[in-house]
C-alpha distance (Angstrom), angle and dihedral (degrees) to the residues before:
residue distance angle dihedral
M1 . . .
T2 3.80 . .
E3 3.80 122.1 .
A4 3.80 113.6 -96.6
S5 3.80 136.0 -169.5
T6 3.80 132.8 175.8
P7 3.80 114.7 -136.1
F8 3.83 94.4 170.2
R9 3.81 129.8 36.2
A10 3.82 123.6 177.6
G11 3.78 115.4 -107.4
R12 3.79 95.2 23.8
E13 3.82 134.8 106.8
G14 3.79 95.5 18.0
Y15 3.80 98.3 -53.5
A16 3.79 129.3 105.1
S17 3.80 92.3 -154.7
F18 3.79 142.6 7.8
R19 3.81 119.4 -149.6
I20 3.83 143.0 158.9
P21 3.84 105.7 42.7
A22 3.82 125.4 -152.5
V23 3.79 127.6 173.5
V24 3.81 136.8 -174.7
A25 3.81 136.4 173.8
T26 3.80 115.4 -129.0
A27 3.79 126.2 -138.6
A28 3.82 87.6 -98.2
G29 3.79 91.4 54.5
T30 3.80 95.7 -106.3
L31 3.79 116.5 143.3
L32 3.81 115.6 -133.5
A33 3.82 112.8 -160.5
F34 3.81 113.6 -165.9
C35 3.78 131.1 -177.3
E36 3.77 142.5 147.7
G37 3.79 114.3 -81.7
R38 3.79 104.6 -152.4
V39 3.79 108.5 -158.0
D40 3.78 105.3 -162.3
S41 3.80 108.0 17.5
A42 3.79 145.6 -13.1
Q43 3.82 92.5 -93.5
D44 3.81 120.1 126.4
H45 3.82 91.7 -122.0
G46 3.79 133.3 45.9
N47 3.80 132.6 63.6
I48 3.81 102.2 -6.9
D49 3.82 131.4 161.1
I50 3.79 131.1 -171.6
V51 3.78 106.0 -119.5
L52 3.79 131.9 -169.1
K53 3.77 140.2 -160.2
R54 3.81 124.3 -169.5
S55 3.79 128.3 -145.6
S56 3.80 123.7 -166.2
D57 3.82 95.1 -179.7
G58 3.79 102.4 60.6
G59 3.79 96.8 -86.3
R60 3.80 98.7 -52.2
T61 3.82 92.5 115.5
W62 3.79 134.1 11.7
G63 3.78 135.8 -145.4
P64 3.81 127.8 -130.4
L65 3.78 122.8 -55.6
Q66 3.82 117.3 -93.9
A67 3.80 124.6 -166.3
V68 3.81 99.4 -142.6
A69 3.81 99.7 171.8
K70 3.80 121.2 33.1
N71 3.78 128.4 169.9
G72 3.79 99.4 -169.1
D73 3.79 107.7 -103.7
N74 3.80 89.9 -24.1
L75 3.81 132.5 84.1
A76 3.80 131.4 -67.4
G77 3.80 109.3 168.9
N78 3.79 153.3 129.7
P79 3.83 95.3 72.0
A80 3.82 112.9 -151.5
P81 3.83 106.7 -177.6
V82 3.80 125.8 -178.9
V83 3.82 131.4 179.0
L84 3.80 111.8 -136.5
D85 3.80 128.7 -145.6
T86 3.82 87.3 -107.0
G87 3.81 91.2 60.1
R88 3.82 92.4 -109.5
V89 3.81 115.3 134.1
L90 3.80 114.8 -140.4
L91 3.79 121.1 -158.3
V92 3.79 114.7 -163.0
H93 3.81 114.5 -174.6
V94 3.80 145.7 148.2
R95 3.80 132.1 -108.3
S96 3.78 131.8 -164.3
A97 3.78 143.0 155.4
A98 3.80 114.9 -73.1
T99 3.80 89.6 -119.7
A100 3.82 94.4 54.2
S101 3.81 100.1 105.8
E102 3.78 120.1 -175.9
D103 3.81 90.8 -112.5
A104 3.80 92.7 52.9
L105 3.81 91.4 47.1
L106 3.80 93.0 49.3
R107 3.80 90.5 50.6
G108 3.80 92.0 50.3
K109 3.81 93.6 -116.9
V110 3.82 96.8 128.9
K111 3.80 123.8 89.0
A112 3.80 114.4 -119.6
A113 3.80 91.5 -115.0
D114 3.83 90.1 57.0
G115 3.79 96.6 41.3
R116 3.79 131.4 93.8
R117 3.80 109.5 -55.9
V118 3.81 128.5 179.0
W119 3.80 126.9 -123.0
V120 3.80 138.5 172.5
Q121 3.80 133.5 -159.5
H122 3.79 134.5 166.4
S123 3.79 147.0 -149.5
D124 3.79 125.0 -144.4
D125 3.81 96.5 179.7
D126 3.80 103.6 64.7
G127 3.80 94.7 -83.7
H128 3.80 98.0 -53.6
T129 3.81 95.4 115.9
W130 3.80 134.0 13.5
S131 3.79 137.1 -148.6
S132 3.78 123.3 -117.0
P133 3.81 110.7 -84.9
K134 3.81 120.7 -100.1
E135 3.79 121.5 -152.5
I136 3.83 117.1 -126.7
T137 3.83 99.5 168.6
A138 3.80 95.2 120.9
Q139 3.81 90.8 55.6
V140 3.81 98.4 49.7
K141 3.81 110.6 23.7
K142 3.80 128.1 67.1
A143 3.79 114.3 -135.8
S144 3.81 92.8 -122.6
W145 3.80 95.6 55.8
R146 3.79 115.1 105.3
W147 3.81 113.6 -173.1
Y148 3.81 115.1 34.6
A149 3.81 133.1 179.2
T150 3.78 139.3 167.7
T151 3.84 117.6 -131.1
P152 3.30 108.2 -72.8
G153 3.82 101.8 -124.8
H154 3.79 131.5 29.6
A155 3.80 124.4 -25.7
I156 3.82 122.6 -139.6
Q157 3.78 141.0 -127.2
L158 3.80 114.5 -145.9
T159 3.79 124.0 -137.1
T160 3.82 86.3 -105.6
G161 3.81 89.1 62.7
R162 3.81 95.3 -108.5
V163 3.80 117.0 137.4
V164 3.82 115.3 -137.4
V165 3.80 121.7 -165.0
P166 3.83 115.0 -179.4
G167 3.79 114.9 -140.5
N168 3.78 143.5 174.5
H169 3.76 135.6 -150.5
T170 3.79 142.5 165.7
I171 3.77 128.4 -119.7
P172 3.82 127.9 -142.6
P173 3.82 115.9 -83.2
T174 3.77 127.5 -114.4
G175 3.79 131.8 -140.2
T176 3.80 114.9 -1.2
D177 3.82 95.0 -22.6
N178 3.80 117.7 119.5
G179 3.82 100.0 -149.8
T180 3.80 98.7 -103.3
E181 3.81 92.0 96.3
A182 3.82 112.6 113.6
K183 3.80 92.6 -128.7
Y184 3.81 90.2 76.0
N185 3.82 92.0 62.2
S186 3.80 108.8 113.2
G187 3.79 141.2 175.9
H188 3.78 138.7 -131.8
C189 3.78 140.3 149.0
L190 3.80 135.4 -130.4
L191 3.81 117.3 -131.2
S192 3.80 133.9 -165.2
D193 3.79 125.3 -177.0
D194 3.81 95.5 -177.3
R195 3.80 100.9 56.3
G196 3.76 96.5 -91.7
E197 3.79 101.6 -42.0
T198 3.82 93.8 112.0
W199 3.81 132.2 11.3
Y200 3.79 141.1 -160.2
L201 3.80 139.1 177.1
G202 3.79 120.7 -90.8
Y203 3.80 123.4 -171.8
I204 3.79 119.6 -5.0
D205 3.81 118.4 -157.2
E206 3.80 112.5 -168.3
N207 3.79 116.6 163.7
T208 3.81 122.6 158.9
N209 3.80 99.5 -176.6
G210 3.82 90.6 104.6
Y211 3.80 93.5 -122.1
I212 3.80 101.8 98.1
N213 3.80 116.7 20.9
V214 3.80 106.1 -178.3
N215 3.79 112.9 -144.4
E216 3.82 133.8 152.1
T217 3.80 107.4 8.8
T218 3.80 137.4 -165.3
A219 3.81 129.6 -166.5
A220 3.81 142.5 -158.1
E221 3.80 134.3 -178.3
L222 3.81 109.9 -122.5
P223 3.83 122.8 -140.8
D224 3.83 89.7 -104.8
G225 3.81 91.3 58.0
R226 3.79 97.5 -105.3
V227 3.80 120.0 127.3
Y228 3.79 115.9 -124.8
F229 3.81 117.9 -153.3
N230 3.81 123.1 -165.9
T231 3.80 120.9 -174.0
R232 3.75 144.2 -172.8
N233 3.81 107.7 -109.0
D234 3.79 116.3 -149.1
S235 3.79 97.6 -164.8
P236 3.82 139.5 85.9
S237 3.82 94.2 -106.6
P238 3.83 118.1 121.4
G239 3.79 107.8 -53.4
N240 3.79 127.4 -18.8
R241 3.83 98.5 -89.9
A242 3.80 134.4 74.4
D243 3.80 131.9 -176.9
A244 3.80 144.5 -167.7
H245 3.80 141.0 -178.7
S246 3.81 133.5 -134.1
R247 3.80 126.2 -156.7
D248 3.80 95.1 -172.5
G249 3.78 102.4 56.3
G250 3.79 96.8 -88.9
K251 3.80 99.2 -47.6
S252 3.81 90.4 115.1
L253 3.80 140.1 -2.4
Q254 3.80 123.9 -114.5
K255 3.80 87.1 -137.3
P256 3.81 130.4 -4.6
F257 3.79 117.5 -92.1
R258 3.80 112.0 -68.6
P259 3.82 131.6 -172.2
Q260 3.80 117.8 -76.5
A261 3.79 100.0 -160.7
G262 3.80 91.2 167.3
L263 3.80 89.3 81.5
V264 3.79 109.6 72.7
T265 3.79 106.5 -156.9
P266 3.79 141.9 130.4
V267 3.81 120.4 -107.9
V268 3.79 99.3 -70.1
Q269 3.81 144.7 114.2
G270 3.82 119.0 -82.1
S271 3.81 137.8 -170.6
L272 3.81 135.8 -130.2
L273 3.80 130.9 -155.0
Q274 3.81 126.1 177.5
L275 3.80 112.1 -150.8
R276 3.81 115.8 -156.2
D277 3.78 97.8 -166.4
P278 2.95 102.9 60.2
D279 3.82 100.2 20.4
L280 3.80 98.7 -121.4
L281 3.80 133.5 140.1
L282 3.81 111.3 -147.0
Y283 3.80 130.6 -160.0
S284 3.80 125.0 -171.6
G285 3.78 127.3 -163.0
P286 3.79 144.0 110.4
A287 3.83 113.5 -61.7
D288 3.79 101.2 -156.9
P289 3.82 105.5 106.1
A290 3.80 95.4 -138.8
F291 3.81 109.5 21.4
R292 3.78 135.4 51.1
A293 3.80 96.0 -107.9
L294 3.82 143.2 99.7
M295 3.82 101.5 57.2
T296 3.79 107.2 -143.6
V297 3.79 139.3 175.5
R298 3.81 116.0 -139.0
A299 3.81 125.6 -169.0
G300 3.78 139.9 -161.5
T301 3.79 140.3 177.1
D302 3.81 100.4 -161.4
A303 3.82 103.8 75.4
G304 3.80 94.9 -87.6
T305 3.80 98.6 -49.8
T306 3.81 96.9 117.1
W307 3.79 133.0 17.4
R308 3.79 137.6 -162.7
T309 3.79 130.4 -167.8
V310 3.80 109.7 -108.5
Y311 3.81 104.2 165.2
T312 3.81 134.1 16.7
L313 3.80 112.3 -166.2
D314 3.82 97.3 -162.5
G315 3.80 142.0 -56.0
L316 3.79 96.8 -95.9
P317 3.80 127.8 119.2
A318 3.81 109.6 -78.1
A319 3.80 136.9 164.9
Y320 3.84 132.6 164.4
S321 3.81 121.1 25.7
D322 3.80 144.8 172.1
L323 3.82 130.8 -154.3
V324 3.82 127.5 -144.1
R325 3.81 136.0 176.2
V326 3.80 103.7 -121.5
D327 3.81 98.4 -178.1
A328 3.80 140.6 -37.9
T329 3.80 92.9 -65.3
T330 3.81 103.2 31.2
V331 3.80 140.6 64.9
G332 3.78 119.3 -166.9
L333 3.79 129.1 -147.8
L334 3.81 122.7 -162.1
Y335 3.80 108.6 -167.1
E336 3.79 146.8 158.9
T337 3.81 113.6 -107.9
G338 3.79 146.3 134.9
D339 3.78 143.5 171.3
F340 3.80 94.6 -101.0
G341 3.80 104.3 11.4
A342 3.78 137.5 23.8
Y343 3.81 95.4 -121.7
E344 3.82 102.2 54.5
T345 3.81 94.5 97.8
I346 3.76 145.2 -0.1
T347 3.79 103.3 -130.8
F348 3.80 132.0 -170.7
R349 3.81 122.8 -143.4
R350 3.79 126.9 -167.2
I351 3.81 108.8 -146.5
P352 3.83 121.7 -170.9
V353 3.80 112.5 -123.2
T354 3.80 87.7 -132.5
A355 3.83 88.4 63.7
L356 3.82 89.6 59.8
T357 3.81 99.9 49.4
């Protein structure tokens, strides 16, 4: 049995619910576990903060809760952290009015000032303190886009130094559609070539044929330098995942997203992690085909073409997750789970690398 700890439990520490986990390891080896702290309810809109707990012992124990991104009584969410080669930790995230529900955004009923806007802040002291947030919306969001989200999960820095943050958005509907139809879901990524000082849009994948509807997306840099993107697919095409590759660091895709039926999963977010030693691409997510349950780690060695199950955590309800390399012998998984529902806790598991090979 792997070691487990519970940094976040619903109804504790001033928050009704904790959702949307993301985790990174700092240059000092500290684990930073982020998530949304939802003050009043489990809903995706409302009074929401980005909260953080730190672990200096590989995820066995956790320090006190910090609210690192607050937007008054409004929303700060979708944390996308990344540790840079300088040691700085960037936190890209979105902000919106508390009243800006997903349905209202999809229908175009939210004013631009209240809609999903993009911000970045940083820490230079191992996550203890954080800079004031800086808005980058104009650099990375087109005015016509309605819904907008970063990742969820960690972002990545490539060996070239470029920062890549996967994202998703929706585009305005046509004809008699109202914008809530899944076919308007689309994908993109945010790029920075100066370690987060300035940003621009990379690939944009917008396809309204109803076959692939790109949604929450995760990324990893492969050993050959390509970037592999894997996304939640909200459509009835084969399976509930799709994937794509980029040869130019996320600026464009070799081919548009296509179905990845080799990953059996419900409609849900997932996480990627490329191990270098051993050479192994990992994917985490629930393995039940219809329900958010059965959290499982899959692995592959052929750039995301094929996958095999390497570790099943348990058969309990489970939903969103994020993978991190803890140390040479350990991979960590921060994930939503509970005995009777997937959103009771955000739990951390330490998994031996030898259990994944």
